[in-house]
C-alpha positions in Angstrom: 173.5 120.6 204.0 169.8 120.4 204.2 169.2 122.5 201.1 166.2 122.6 199.0 168.0 120.6 196.3 169.2 118.0 198.7 165.6 117.5 199.9 164.4 117.2 196.3 167.2 114.8 195.4 166.1 112.7 198.4 162.5 112.9 197.3 163.4 111.5 193.8 165.7 108.9 195.4 162.8 107.6 197.4 160.5 107.7 194.4 163.0 105.8 192.3 163.6 103.2 194.9 159.9 102.7 195.8 158.9 102.1 192.2 161.8 99.6 191.5 161.7 97.8 194.8 157.9 97.4 194.7 158.5 95.2 191.6 160.6 92.9 193.9 158.1 93.0 196.8 160.7 94.5 199.0 160.6 97.8 200.8 163.2 100.6 201.0 163.7 99.6 204.6 165.0 96.1 203.7 167.1 97.1 200.7 170.3 98.1 202.4 170.1 95.1 204.8 169.6 92.4 202.1 172.6 93.8 200.3 174.7 93.8 203.4 173.6 90.3 204.5 174.3 89.0 201.1 177.9 90.5 201.1 178.7 89.2 204.6 176.7 86.0 204.6 176.3 84.8 207.3 176.5 87.8 209.6 175.9 88.3 213.3 173.0 90.5 214.2 175.2 92.8 216.3 177.7 93.1 213.4 174.9 94.0 211.0 173.6 96.6 213.4 177.1 98.2 213.6 177.5 98.3 209.8 174.3 100.2 209.0 173.3 103.8 209.8 169.9 102.8 211.3 168.7 102.3 214.9 168.9 98.7 216.1 165.1 98.5 216.4 164.9 99.4 212.7 167.4 96.6 211.9 165.3 94.1 213.9 162.1 95.0 212.2 163.7 94.8 208.7 165.3 91.5 209.4 162.1 90.0 210.9 160.3 91.2 207.7 162.9 89.5 205.5 162.6 86.3 207.6 158.8 86.4 207.1 159.4 86.9 203.3 161.8 84.0 203.1 164.8 86.2 202.1 166.9 85.4 205.2 167.0 83.0 208.1 167.6 84.0 211.7 169.1 81.5 214.2 170.4 81.8 217.7 174.1 82.3 217.9 175.6 79.2 219.5 178.4 81.3 221.0 176.0 84.0 222.5 172.5 83.1 223.4 171.4 86.7 223.3 172.4 87.2 219.7 171.4 85.9 216.3 173.1 84.8 213.1 171.5 86.0 209.9 171.9 84.0 206.7 170.6 84.7 203.2 168.4 82.2 201.4 168.6 81.4 197.7 165.5 83.6 197.2 167.3 86.3 199.2 170.5 86.0 197.0 168.3 86.5 193.9 166.6 89.6 195.4 169.9 91.0 196.7 171.4 90.8 193.2 168.5 92.8 191.8 168.6 95.3 194.7 172.3 95.8 193.9 171.5 96.5 190.3 168.8 99.0 191.3 171.2 100.9 193.5 173.8 100.9 190.8 171.1 102.3 188.4 170.5 105.2 190.8 174.2 105.9 191.1 174.6 105.9 187.3 171.6 108.2 187.0 173.1 110.7 189.5 176.6 110.4 188.0 175.3 111.1 184.5 174.5 114.7 185.7 178.1 115.3 186.7 181.5 115.5 185.0 184.3 113.3 186.3 185.9 116.3 187.9 182.6 117.2 189.6 182.1 113.7 190.9 185.7 113.7 192.3 185.1 117.1 194.0 181.8 115.9 195.4 183.4 112.8 196.9 186.2 115.0 198.4 183.5 117.3 200.0 181.6 114.3 201.4 184.8 112.9 202.8 185.6 116.2 204.6 182.2 116.4 206.1 182.3 112.7 207.2 185.7 113.1 209.0 184.5 116.3 210.7 181.4 114.6 212.0 183.3 111.5 213.0 185.7 113.8 215.0 182.8 115.7 216.5 181.1 112.6 217.7 184.4 111.0 218.7 183.7 107.8 216.9 185.8 105.3 215.1 185.2 104.6 211.5 182.5 101.8 211.5 184.2 100.2 208.6 187.4 99.8 210.7 185.6 98.0 213.6 186.5 94.4 214.0 183.1 93.3 215.3 
């Protein structure tokens, strides 16, 4: 699946996001987190880590940057002294809404190149690959985890 075209699509995806997110003073690294935190506000750090596809150190760096930028707050979890609860600020909610719009703009751009039938077929193929990989790695669906 690492074809020339997939690499080029990823290149354009990064280019698209870099340009749009730079206007918000947010990096590509923070974009998926701000969206997730806004959706699950507040969210435990461990839950956030389980819901994203990045390494936990990446999550920690991204959250710390967002705290520094005033987009989220990070407080000790009163039920678990080793964990944190992340909450979004008013500034973070505003940025999260704009990030959501940017990500939708990308999806709309991609979808404009495909017919409805092609989009459905692509989703079926992605699903097949996902289930095969999940089976291979003997993992549960992270969306089904009650964390």
